[in-house]
C-alpha positions, 0 to 999 in steps of 0.5 A: 481512511487510516492511511490518510490520517497517517499521511496528514499526521506525518505532514503536519509534524514534518513540514515540507516532507511530501517527497518522503511521504511519497517514498513511503507509499512507493515502499508500501506498493513495492512490498505488496508487489514483492509478495507476488514474486515469492518462491513457487515452493510457498516460502517467503525467501527466508525458508519460512512457509507463507500460507498466503502464497500457498493458498493463492496458488492458481490465483492470477499473478499480481494479486498482492500488487492489485490489492496495494493499487486498490488501497492507494486508489482508495487513499486518493479518493479519501484525499479528494473528499478531504479537499472538498471539505477544506474548500467548502467548509 
C-alpha cells in the first residue's frame, strides 16, 4: 500500500509522468536483482560485509529478485483494488 501511495502522490504532483514512475519501479526491481548477483565472499562489491548475503548461502538463486517481483505484484493488486473503488464509488 505504501508504494501505491507513493505512486499516487508522485503522479498527482507530476502530471503525465507515468513513464518516469515506471522507471522508478524498474530501478526498484533492478536493485533487488543486483543483490542476487553480489560476490560469493559475502561482500557487497565495496568490500563491506553483507550479512544478508552470508545468511542466504544455500538459498535458491534469485531470492531478492523474487521478493521484488512479489512486492510489485502486490502493488498491482492494490492498484486494481483502487480502480474498483474509483469505478463503484
